[in-house]
Backbone as CSV, one residue per row, in Angstrom:
resi,resn,N_x,N_y,N_z,CA_x,CA_y,CA_z,C_x,C_y,C_z
1,MET,64.549,114.721,114.869,63.209,114.189,114.711,62.238,115.205,115.271
2,THR,61.143,115.417,114.578,60.127,116.329,115.072,58.873,115.558,115.381
3,SER,58.062,116.052,116.331,56.810,115.413,116.687,55.697,116.424,116.560
4,THR,54.553,116.019,116.018,53.418,116.909,115.835,52.407,116.649,116.931
5,THR,51.997,117.709,117.694,51.005,117.588,118.754,49.632,117.813,118.167
6,ARG,48.832,116.823,118.196,47.501,116.918,117.617,46.526,117.449,118.661
7,THR,45.674,118.450,118.269,44.659,119.031,119.149,43.353,118.322,118.917
8,ARG,42.779,117.829,119.962,41.517,117.094,119.811,40.351,118.069,119.665
9,GLY,39.457,117.826,118.682,38.250,118.635,118.521,37.124,118.049,119.350
10,GLY,36.233,118.865,119.851,35.127,118.349,120.644,34.088,119.424,120.858
11,SER,32.963,119.056,121.468,31.877,119.993,121.690,31.719,120.228,123.170
12,SER,31.693,121.499,123.606,31.480,121.842,125.005,30.588,123.056,125.113
13,ASN,29.627,123.191,124.146,28.798,124.388,124.099,27.454,124.201,124.779
14,GLY,27.271,123.064,125.492,26.048,122.871,126.262,24.844,122.506,125.436
15,LEU,24.958,122.091,124.177,23.820,121.687,123.351,23.200,120.430,123.892
16,ASP,21.903,120.277,123.693,21.178,119.074,124.105,21.482,117.980,123.111
17,VAL,22.244,116.985,123.556,22.677,115.942,122.626,21.516,115.093,122.151
18,SER,20.375,115.131,122.893,19.233,114.333,122.454,18.567,114.933,121.241
19,THR,18.660,116.262,121.073,17.996,116.903,119.939,18.970,117.311,118.841
20,GLY,20.276,117.489,119.204,21.234,117.975,118.188,22.424,117.088,118.035
21,ALA,22.239,115.802,118.342,23.385,114.902,118.274,23.990,114.839,116.893
22,GLY,23.101,114.796,115.880,23.607,114.703,114.509,24.423,115.908,114.127
23,ALA,23.915,117.105,114.539,24.636,118.326,114.189,25.962,118.406,114.909
24,VAL,25.983,117.986,116.192,27.230,118.024,116.957,28.251,117.084,116.364
25,GLU,27.814,115.865,116.007,28.741,114.907,115.426,29.309,115.410,114.109
26,ALA,28.432,116.023,113.289,28.904,116.545,112.008,29.894,117.670,112.210
27,SER,29.579,118.551,113.213,30.485,119.659,113.495,31.822,119.165,113.992
28,THR,31.816,118.142,114.860,33.052,117.585,115.399,33.897,116.957,114.307
29,ALA,33.237,116.182,113.444,33.956,115.508,112.356,34.575,116.503,111.397
30,ALA,33.864,117.630,111.156,34.376,118.614,110.208,35.520,119.427,110.779
31,SER,35.460,119.667,112.093,36.457,120.534,112.709,37.725,119.799,113.111
32,ALA,37.682,118.496,113.338,38.839,117.753,113.823,40.036,117.818,112.878
33,PRO,39.838,117.598,111.570,40.993,117.668,110.679,41.623,119.049,110.657
34,ARG,40.760,120.103,110.692,41.304,121.447,110.666,42.112,121.738,111.922
35,ALA,41.638,121.224,113.050,42.382,121.418,114.290,43.731,120.716,114.233
36,SER,43.747,119.530,113.601,44.996,118.792,113.498,45.992,119.512,112.611
37,LEU,45.492,120.103,111.480,46.379,120.808,110.583,46.923,122.075,111.211
38,ALA,46.132,122.681,112.086,46.549,123.933,112.700,47.429,123.723,113.922
39,ALA,47.635,122.469,114.327,48.391,122.204,115.540,49.851,122.614,115.364
40,PRO,50.458,123.160,116.410,51.856,123.576,116.305,52.783,122.376,116.207
41,ILE,53.940,122.574,115.515,54.946,121.531,115.380,56.033,121.793,116.415
42,GLU,56.236,120.828,117.267,57.234,120.972,118.307,58.519,120.262,117.897
43,SER,59.632,120.907,118.117,60.935,120.316,117.767,61.347,119.305,118.809
44,GLY,61.688,118.129,118.344,62.190,117.105,119.238,63.687,117.224,119.383
45,PRO,64.333,116.269,120.023,65.782,116.327,120.199,66.519,116.220,118.875
46,SER,67.519,117.030,118.676,68.299,117.039,117.442,69.553,116.183,117.608
47,VAL,69.992,115.608,116.477,71.214,114.815,116.517,72.405,115.672,116.954
48,ALA,72.362,116.967,116.541,73.463,117.862,116.884,73.541,118.132,118.378
49,ASP,72.410,117.896,119.092,72.398,118.149,120.529,72.977,116.989,121.329
50,GLY,73.299,115.892,120.666,73.825,114.718,121.359,75.252,114.931,121.824
51,PRO,75.769,113.995,122.593,77.136,114.131,123.110,78.162,114.068,121.984
52,SER,79.223,114.853,122.109,80.292,114.846,121.117,81.631,114.703,121.828
53,VAL,82.667,114.414,121.042,84.004,114.231,121.607,84.528,115.576,122.103
54,SER,85.103,115.599,123.284,85.642,116.835,123.840,86.936,117.196,123.119
55,PRO,87.278,118.498,123.063,88.542,118.901,122.436,89.757,118.252,123.088
56,THR,89.700,118.043,124.414,90.833,117.423,125.098,91.041,115.990,124.623
57,ARG,89.964,115.241,124.530,90.086,113.862,124.045,90.505,113.839,122.576
58,ALA,89.957,114.759,121.777,90.353,114.830,120.365,91.840,115.160,120.233
59,ALA,92.366,115.987,121.160,93.797,116.309,121.139,94.638,115.057,121.353
60,ARG,94.198,114.183,122.254,94.931,112.926,122.480,94.922,112.070,121.219
61,VAL,93.765,111.990,120.577,93.651,111.200,119.343,94.575,111.768,118.264
62,ALA,94.557,113.097,118.118,95.418,113.726,117.105,96.889,113.508,117.430
63,GLY,97.257,113.590,118.716,98.649,113.389,119.109,99.132,111.989,118.800
64,ILE,98.306,111.001,119.125,98.675,109.611,118.813,98.767,109.417,117.300
65,GLY,97.807,109.979,116.575,97.841,109.876,115.116,99.085,110.500,114.527
66,TYR,99.473,111.636,115.065,100.694,112.299,114.596,101.916,111.412,114.788
67,LEU,102.025,110.786,115.957,103.183,109.929,116.222,103.208,108.725,115.273
68,VAL,102.032,108.155,115.006,101.945,107.033,114.060,102.401,107.477,112.669
69,ILE,101.883,108.609,112.224,102.256,109.135,110.908,103.745,109.454,110.849
70,TYR,104.222,110.078,111.905,105.629,110.485,111.994,106.548,109.281,111.800
71,ALA,106.273,108.198,112.538,107.134,107.022,112.489,107.033,106.293,111.150
72,LEU,105.804,106.074,110.682,105.614,105.297,109.458,106.056,106.053,108.210
73,ALA,105.888,107.373,108.206,106.316,108.158,107.043,107.833,108.109,106.889
74,ILE,108.552,108.082,108.008,110.013,107.965,107.940,110.409,106.625,107.329
75,ILE,109.723,105.556,107.772,110.023,104.223,107.232,109.734,104.165,105.734
76,ALA,108.543,104.643,105.342,108.120,104.526,103.950,108.905,105.449,103.027
77,ASN,109.113,106.688,103.465,109.753,107.660,102.579,111.262,107.476,102.519
78,PHE,111.894,107.476,103.693,113.357,107.388,103.707,113.864,105.945,103.603
79,GLY,113.053,104.984,104.081,113.480,103.594,104.037,113.225,102.916,102.710
80,VAL,112.305,103.461,101.914,111.976,102.829,100.628,112.181,103.803,99.466
81,ILE,111.415,104.895,99.439,111.428,105.788,98.278,112.818,106.374,98.047
82,ASP,113.349,107.053,99.037,114.661,107.689,98.861,115.788,106.669,98.719
83,ARG,115.578,105.488,99.247,116.630,104.468,99.240,116.694,103.701,97.925
84,PHE,115.536,103.419,97.325,115.503,102.531,96.167,115.226,103.229,94.842
85,VAL,114.528,104.338,94.854,114.157,105.014,93.610,115.277,105.960,93.201
86,VAL,115.823,105.729,92.002,116.918,106.543,91.471,116.356,107.384,90.334
87,ALA,116.291,108.680,90.545,115.702,109.568,89.534,116.476,109.480,88.218
88,GLY,115.729,109.277,87.127,116.332,109.242,85.801,117.023,107.951,85.439
89,ASP,116.938,106.933,86.296,117.595,105.651,86.010,116.590,104.523,86.245
90,ALA,115.865,104.162,85.195,114.818,103.146,85.312,115.392,101.784,85.660
91,ALA,116.551,101.444,85.086,117.152,100.127,85.328,117.564,99.985,86.793
92,ALA,118.195,101.013,87.344,118.629,100.954,88.743,117.430,100.927,89.685
93,THR,116.421,101.727,89.374,115.213,101.744,90.213,114.554,100.378,90.240
94,THR,114.389,99.771,89.083,113.739,98.461,89.007,114.565,97.401,89.715
95,ALA,115.863,97.425,89.526,116.729,96.444,90.182,116.683,96.605,91.701
96,ASN,116.686,97.833,92.179,116.625,98.077,93.626,115.305,97.594,94.222
97,LEU,114.212,97.910,93.554,112.893,97.524,94.056,112.698,96.014,93.991
98,ALA,113.119,95.408,92.873,112.950,93.958,92.724,113.801,93.194,93.734
99,GLY,114.964,93.737,94.078,115.838,93.059,95.022,115.405,93.194,96.468
100,SER,114.479,94.101,96.741,113.989,94.309,98.121,112.471,94.420,98.116
101,LEU,111.820,93.466,97.430,110.372,93.548,97.261,109.632,93.466,98.603
102,GLY,110.183,92.722,99.542,109.549,92.649,100.857,109.521,94.006,101.539
103,MET,110.628,94.728,101.476,110.684,96.066,102.064,109.776,97.031,101.313
104,VAL,109.656,96.849,100.004,108.765,97.690,99.207,107.323,97.500,99.662
105,ARG,106.941,96.252,99.966,105.582,95.986,100.461,105.376,96.607,101.845
106,VAL,106.401,96.545,102.678,106.315,97.193,103.998,106.087,98.695,103.828
107,GLY,106.805,99.285,102.873,106.620,100.707,102.609,105.213,101.032,102.168
108,PHE,104.639,100.168,101.318,103.262,100.396,100.872,102.290,100.337,102.054
109,LEU,102.446,99.327,102.910,101.573,99.212,104.073,101.729,100.407,105.004
110,ALA,102.959,100.897,105.153,103.192,102.077,105.991,102.459,103.291,105.430
111,PHE,102.571,103.500,104.128,101.852,104.610,103.496,100.333,104.436,103.634
112,LEU,99.858,103.211,103.554,98.425,102.960,103.665,97.900,103.328,105.055
113,VAL,98.664,102.984,106.087,98.270,103.358,107.448,98.318,104.879,107.616
114,VAL,99.324,105.516,107.037,99.403,106.979,107.078,98.180,107.588,106.412
115,PHE,97.778,107.032,105.289,96.600,107.502,104.557,95.357,107.502,105.455
116,VAL,95.138,106.418,106.184,93.981,106.317,107.073,94.143,107.231,108.292
117,ALA,95.341,107.243,108.863,95.586,108.047,110.064,95.408,109.533,109.793
118,ASP,95.762,109.989,108.597,95.615,111.404,108.273,94.149,111.836,108.288
119,VAL,93.253,110.956,107.892,91.824,111.273,107.948,91.394,111.505,109.398
120,VAL,91.835,110.625,110.280,91.488,110.744,111.702,92.083,112.016,112.297
121,VAL,93.342,112.314,111.963,93.991,113.508,112.501,93.289,114.774,112.004
122,ALA,92.872,114.791,110.745,92.155,115.953,110.213,90.882,116.220,111.015
123,TRP,90.126,115.165,111.299,88.909,115.311,112.110,89.239,115.789,113.516
124,ALA,90.240,115.164,114.149,90.563,115.480,115.541,91.052,116.922,115.686
125,LEU,91.884,117.390,114.763,92.368,118.762,114.841,91.231,119.764,114.659
126,ASN,90.256,119.416,113.851,89.094,120.289,113.695,88.339,120.418,115.018
127,VAL,88.197,119.312,115.742,87.531,119.357,117.043,88.329,120.206,118.031
128,VAL,89.652,120.090,117.983,90.509,120.836,118.917,90.401,122.344,118.690
129,PHE,90.384,122.775,117.424,90.509,124.208,117.130,89.222,124.873,116.659
130,ARG,88.118,124.152,116.581,86.897,124.799,116.099,86.395,125.867,117.063
131,GLY,86.781,125.777,118.331,86.404,126.822,119.278,87.183,128.102,119.075
132,VAL,88.318,128.034,118.376,89.124,129.228,118.091,88.531,129.988,116.911
133,ASN,88.324,129.279,115.825,87.676,129.851,114.642,87.120,128.686,113.827
134,ARG,85.809,128.555,113.835,85.184,127.386,113.215,85.485,127.293,111.724
135,ASP,85.454,128.434,111.031,85.663,128.409,109.581,87.106,128.040,109.225
136,LEU,88.078,128.660,109.922,89.480,128.339,109.645,89.793,126.895,110.015
137,SER,89.222,126.424,111.116,89.464,125.042,111.535,88.914,124.057,110.514
138,LEU,87.737,124.354,109.986,87.143,123.472,108.976,87.959,123.504,107.690
139,LEU,88.431,124.683,107.301,89.247,124.794,106.092,90.563,124.033,106.252
140,ALA,91.152,124.108,107.456,92.381,123.352,107.715,92.131,121.853,107.600
141,ALA,90.993,121.398,108.124,90.660,119.972,108.035,90.458,119.543,106.584
142,TRP,89.730,120.351,105.819,89.499,120.013,104.413,90.813,120.020,103.625
143,SER,91.721,120.914,103.960,93.020,120.945,103.277,93.787,119.652,103.530
144,ARG,93.783,119.196,104.778,94.491,117.950,105.085,93.814,116.765,104.405
145,LEU,92.494,116.753,104.368,91.779,115.665,103.698,92.061,115.658,102.201
146,THR,92.168,116.844,101.598,92.486,116.917,100.167,93.866,116.330,99.896
147,TYR,94.831,116.678,100.747,96.168,116.080,100.633,96.082,114.554,100.748
148,THR,95.269,114.081,101.681,95.145,112.640,101.904,94.593,111.934,100.671
149,VAL,93.662,112.579,99.993,93.120,112.005,98.755,94.236,111.823,97.720
150,PHE,95.089,112.822,97.584,96.198,112.717,96.629,97.148,111.588,97.019
151,LEU,97.403,111.440,98.308,98.261,110.328,98.744,97.617,108.992,98.382
152,GLY,96.313,108.870,98.584,95.617,107.630,98.242,95.679,107.324,96.758
153,VAL,95.521,108.348,95.935,95.629,108.147,94.482,97.057,107.732,94.122
154,GLY,98.034,108.363,94.760,99.421,108.007,94.498,99.719,106.555,94.824
155,LEU,99.083,106.035,95.862,99.316,104.645,96.251,98.843,103.657,95.182
156,VAL,97.914,104.077,94.344,97.495,103.216,93.228,98.680,102.976,92.287
157,PHE,99.449,104.026,92.004,100.642,103.881,91.154,101.701,103.025,91.844
158,TYR,101.853,103.221,93.145,102.798,102.407,93.927,102.411,100.931,93.820
159,LEU,101.108,100.647,93.927,100.620,99.269,93.822,100.870,98.706,92.431
160,ASP,100.738,99.539,91.411,101.034,99.097,90.041,102.493,98.656,89.909
161,ALA,103.389,99.421,90.508,104.821,99.063,90.445,105.068,97.718,91.125
162,MET,104.420,97.489,92.266,104.595,96.207,92.957,104.062,95.053,92.121
163,ARG,102.961,95.257,91.447,102.401,94.194,90.604,103.315,93.888,89.432
164,LEU,103.860,94.918,88.828,104.774,94.707,87.707,105.996,93.895,88.143
165,LEU,106.451,94.137,89.353,107.641,93.454,89.849,107.331,92.058,90.401
166,GLY,106.132,91.894,90.959,105.820,90.647,91.650,105.122,89.596,90.826
167,ASP,104.626,89.974,89.658,103.892,89.039,88.803,104.769,88.672,87.607
168,SER,105.126,87.413,87.521,106.012,86.974,86.437,105.374,87.140,85.062
169,GLY,104.046,87.204,85.029,103.362,87.379,83.750,103.723,88.692,83.082
170,TYR,103.936,89.730,83.887,104.321,91.017,83.304,105.737,90.954,82.733
171,ALA,106.614,90.247,83.407,107.981,90.111,82.905,108.008,89.421,81.548
172,GLU,107.071,88.492,81.349,107.000,87.781,80.075,106.324,88.619,78.993
173,ALA,105.448,89.540,79.411,104.691,90.337,78.440,105.509,91.496,77.871
174,PHE,106.483,91.987,78.643,107.272,93.145,78.215,108.735,92.752,78.035
175,THR,109.415,93.548,77.247,110.871,93.412,77.199,111.449,93.925,78.522
176,ALA,112.688,93.610,78.777,113.314,94.054,80.025,113.289,95.580,80.126
177,GLU,113.609,96.243,79.004,113.614,97.709,79.024,112.204,98.265,79.205
178,GLY,111.222,97.607,78.577,109.838,98.056,78.712,109.329,97.921,80.133
179,LEU,109.668,96.812,80.784,109.254,96.604,82.174,109.901,97.636,83.094
180,GLU,111.201,97.876,82.865,111.901,98.866,83.697,111.287,100.246,83.536
181,ALA,110.939,100.591,82.300,110.343,101.904,82.051,108.990,102.038,82.749
182,ARG,108.188,100.976,82.722,106.865,101.032,83.352,106.959,101.091,84.877
183,VAL,107.901,100.357,85.446,108.094,100.401,86.903,108.544,101.793,87.333
184,ALA,109.523,102.333,86.622,110.027,103.667,86.965,108.942,104.724,86.797
185,LEU,108.133,104.596,85.733,107.059,105.554,85.498,106.008,105.478,86.603
186,ALA,105.692,104.273,87.055,104.716,104.120,88.129,105.201,104.792,89.414
187,MET,106.479,104.613,89.747,107.009,105.232,90.958,107.121,106.749,90.812
188,GLU,107.453,107.214,89.611,107.492,108.659,89.383,106.084,109.256,89.472
189,SER,105.089,108.515,88.993,103.708,108.988,89.091,103.257,109.049,90.545
190,PHE,103.695,108.071,91.339,103.404,108.120,92.769,104.007,109.374,93.387
191,ASN,105.285,109.635,93.082,105.962,110.803,93.635,105.300,112.102,93.192
192,ASP,104.936,112.180,91.910,104.325,113.406,91.392,102.962,113.667,92.031
193,THR,102.161,112.613,92.177,100.845,112.772,92.788,100.965,113.202,94.240
194,TRP,101.874,112.568,94.945,102.120,112.919,96.345,102.646,114.353,96.459
195,LEU,103.511,114.738,95.515,104.075,116.085,95.524,102.987,117.149,95.396
196,ILE,102.052,116.938,94.495,100.958,117.898,94.339,100.124,117.959,95.616
197,GLY,99.901,116.806,96.222,99.158,116.784,97.477,99.872,117.536,98.584
198,LEU,101.203,117.499,98.592,101.962,118.181,99.638,101.814,119.696,99.555
199,ALA,101.456,120.219,98.382,101.204,121.658,98.279,100.009,122.050,99.139
200,VAL,98.928,121.297,99.045,97.750,121.616,99.854,97.971,121.230,101.311
201,PHE,98.882,120.277,101.564,99.277,120.006,102.947,99.997,121.218,103.532
202,GLY,100.764,121.904,102.690,101.388,123.147,103.130,100.348,124.177,103.543
203,VAL,99.262,124.259,102.789,98.164,125.161,103.158,97.592,124.760,104.513
204,HIS,97.441,123.466,104.731,96.948,122.973,106.024,97.853,123.448,107.165
205,LEU,99.168,123.330,106.998,100.085,123.737,108.057,100.042,125.246,108.283
206,LEU,99.885,126.024,107.215,99.749,127.474,107.372,98.512,127.819,108.207
207,LEU,97.401,127.193,107.891,96.168,127.441,108.646,96.288,126.963,110.084
208,LEU,96.962,125.829,110.266,97.153,125.302,111.615,98.015,126.258,112.443
209,GLY,99.052,126.821,111.825,99.879,127.794,112.523,99.089,129.029,112.937
210,VAL,98.233,129.500,112.046,97.384,130.655,112.366,96.452,130.325,113.526
211,LEU,95.868,129.137,113.514,94.958,128.738,114.601,95.692,128.659,115.939
212,VAL,96.914,128.131,115.921,97.689,128.056,117.164,97.998,129.459,117.675
213,LEU,98.368,130.380,116.779,98.640,131.756,117.189,97.401,132.417,117.780
214,ARG,96.267,132.235,117.135,95.038,132.868,117.610,94.553,132.266,118.917
215,SER,94.810,130.995,119.118,94.289,130.328,120.314,95.013,130.771,121.579
216,GLY,96.316,131.048,121.458,97.099,131.372,122.641,97.299,130.182,123.567
217,LEU,97.010,128.971,123.081,97.078,127.772,123.918,98.467,127.150,123.947
218,ALA,99.247,127.408,122.916,100.563,126.771,122.803,101.604,127.819,122.456
219,SER,102.860,127.390,122.422,103.962,128.297,122.169,103.846,128.955,120.791
220,ARG,104.133,130.232,120.752,104.131,130.947,119.475,105.286,130.467,118.589
221,VAL,106.357,129.992,119.196,107.475,129.453,118.408,107.011,128.233,117.618
222,MET,106.226,127.380,118.271,105.680,126.215,117.574,104.800,126.653,116.410
223,ALA,103.991,127.668,116.633,103.114,128.164,115.577,103.929,128.673,114.391
224,TRP,104.989,129.415,114.663,105.819,129.944,113.571,106.566,128.836,112.839
225,LEU,106.926,127.778,113.543,107.538,126.628,112.877,106.541,125.962,111.924
226,LEU,105.294,125.859,112.337,104.263,125.292,111.462,104.048,126.184,110.239
227,LEU,104.062,127.499,110.436,103.920,128.425,109.313,105.109,128.295,108.355
228,ALA,106.314,128.177,108.920,107.504,128.024,108.082,107.458,126.716,107.300
229,ALA,107.001,125.643,107.948,106.896,124.347,107.269,105.878,124.403,106.139
230,GLY,104.744,125.049,106.389,103.723,125.170,105.344,104.246,125.926,104.139
231,ALA,104.941,127.034,104.381,105.515,127.808,103.279,106.577,127.001,102.543
232,ALA,107.354,126.214,103.283,108.407,125.403,102.661,107.811,124.332,101.749
233,TYR,106.737,123.687,102.185,106.078,122.685,101.336,105.580,123.308,100.038
234,LEU,104.974,124.472,100.142,104.467,125.142,98.945,105.612,125.517,98.010
235,LEU,106.674,126.079,98.573,107.816,126.480,97.759,108.460,125.273,97.092
236,ASP,108.614,124.189,97.825,109.254,122.993,97.268,108.439,122.416,96.117
237,THR,107.121,122.398,96.269,106.280,121.875,95.189,106.408,122.720,93.931
238,VAL,106.388,124.041,94.102,106.499,124.941,92.953,107.848,124.779,92.256
239,LEU,108.924,124.800,93.043,110.261,124.677,92.445,110.458,123.319,91.790
240,HIS,109.984,122.270,92.436,110.119,120.922,91.873,109.381,120.802,90.547
241,SER,108.283,121.542,90.406,107.435,121.428,89.211,107.941,122.266,88.042
242,VAL,108.518,123.434,88.328,108.812,124.380,87.236,110.299,124.662,87.049
243,LEU,111.146,124.269,87.989,112.567,124.597,87.888,113.336,123.445,87.255
244,PRO,113.873,123.629,86.045,114.607,122.533,85.383,115.811,122.048,86.187
245,GLY,116.460,122.951,86.888,117.646,122.566,87.646,117.345,122.169,89.082
246,TYR,116.125,121.732,89.340,115.759,121.389,90.724,116.658,120.307,91.327
247,PRO,117.062,119.254,90.592,117.913,118.227,91.210,119.164,118.788,91.870
248,ALA,119.664,119.909,91.359,120.877,120.494,91.933,120.635,121.072,93.326
249,ILE,119.371,121.438,93.624,119.055,122.017,94.934,118.152,121.093,95.751
250,ALA,117.995,119.851,95.294,117.074,118.932,95.965,117.463,118.693,97.425
251,SER,118.751,118.520,97.685,119.208,118.269,99.059,118.951,119.477,99.952
252,LEU,119.181,120.671,99.406,118.926,121.892,100.165,117.442,122.026,100.498
253,MET,116.587,121.772,99.507,115.146,121.905,99.726,114.633,120.844,100.698
254,LEU,115.253,119.673,100.694,114.874,118.649,101.666,115.090,119.162,103.087
255,ALA,116.216,119.827,103.310,116.498,120.390,104.634,115.546,121.534,104.954
256,VAL,115.255,122.370,103.965,114.354,123.511,104.175,112.962,123.034,104.597
257,VAL,112.519,121.930,104.008,111.199,121.389,104.349,111.250,120.579,105.635
258,ALA,112.263,119.724,105.759,112.278,118.743,106.843,112.480,119.370,108.214
259,VAL,113.356,120.366,108.324,113.673,120.912,109.649,112.458,121.547,110.325
260,PRO,111.795,122.538,109.712,110.628,123.110,110.397,109.469,122.138,110.505
261,SER,109.338,121.243,109.515,108.230,120.287,109.548,108.392,119.276,110.671
262,MET,109.554,118.659,110.756,109.763,117.632,111.775,109.756,118.223,113.181
263,VAL,110.389,119.389,113.344,110.414,120.010,114.667,109.024,120.539,115.033
264,GLY,108.413,121.262,114.100,107.114,121.861,114.384,106.013,120.841,114.603
265,GLU,105.926,119.852,113.717,104.873,118.845,113.855,105.153,117.892,115.014
266,GLY,106.438,117.598,115.257,106.771,116.781,116.420,106.405,117.486,117.714
267,TRP,106.688,118.781,117.775,106.303,119.599,118.932,104.795,119.615,119.077
268,MET,104.109,119.749,117.953,102.642,119.769,117.958,102.088,118.461,118.522
269,ALA,102.674,117.344,118.122,102.213,116.045,118.606,102.367,115.947,120.125
270,LEU,103.513,116.374,120.640,103.743,116.316,122.086,102.799,117.246,122.832
271,TRP,102.561,118.424,122.283,101.620,119.351,122.927,100.207,118.760,122.970
272,LEU,99.787,118.146,121.879,98.453,117.545,121.836,98.311,116.433,122.875
273,LEU,99.382,115.696,123.086,99.337,114.594,124.052,99.382,115.084,125.500
274,ARG,100.020,116.236,125.740,100.253,116.691,127.107,99.283,117.768,127.585
275,THR,98.616,118.444,126.654,97.735,119.545,127.062,96.618,119.025,127.969
276,LYS,96.213,119.848,128.931,95.285,119.391,129.973,93.837,119.508,129.527
277,ARG,93.267,120.697,129.644,91.855,120.869,129.302,91.711,121.959,128.254
278,LEU,90.947,121.659,127.227,90.685,122.606,126.165,89.208,122.947,126.152
279,ALA,88.894,124.214,125.928,87.485,124.624,125.893,86.840,124.120,124.622
280,GLY,85.539,123.764,124.737,84.821,123.259,123.570,84.378,124.371,122.654
C-alpha cells in the first residue's frame, strides 16, 4: 500500500490581507492543486516485508509431509494398484477390483491425500532451499507441482473405474466384456497419466539433489541418491513408453527406481525433521 503526502498551499509573503485578500485567496486556490500533484509518493509497508515461515519450520513441514506421502503411497500403489491391476487382462483386473472395492476406495483416498500433501511439500522445500539458489529452488517446486497436477488428473480415471464398479446402472448398460474393458482402460489411463507425471517428478529430484549438493547442509551421499532416483524415474518413463518388451524388464526397473528413491527420499525426510537451524 502506498500513501501520498499532500503539501498544503498557503500565503506567507506579508501581503496586507485587508487590501489583497481576493488576490491571495485566488492565488492559494490556484496553487493548492499543483502542490498536491507535485507532492512526493512515499512507499508504505509492503506485503513482502511481512513475516514469513522460517526455513527451519518449513523443513519440519516438508519432513512430515514426506512421511505422510511415503506411507500412503505404499498403501495405494503396492496395496491396490500392483495387487489388483493385471496388465493385459481386463477380466482379472475387474474381478480383483470388484471383489475388494472397499480397499480400492481406501487406495483412492490415500492417493488423494498424497495429491494434497505434495503441494505442501513443494512449497516447503522451496522455502528450505531458496537461500541456496532461488531460481533452482523455484524450478524444483514447479516441477513437483507439475507432477502433482498429473497425479490429480490420473485420479479422475481412478474415480471413473470406481463408479463403473460401484454403480449397478453401468453393469446394466454394458455387456460384461464391455464393462471389463472400460474398467481396465480407466485404470490403465490412471497409470499412464501418473507415469508421465513421474518423468517431471524425476526432474524435481534431480534439481533437489543439486540443491542439496550446493547447500552443503546434508550428506553428499543423500544428494547423489536423489540424483540417481531422478534419473531412474526419467529412464523408467522413457522405457515404459517406447520399449515394446518393457514387461520383461518391469521387475528390474522397479528395483532401479525404488531403491534410490525410497532410501534417498526417506533419508531426506529424516534430515528435514532433524536439522536444527537453516539460514533464510
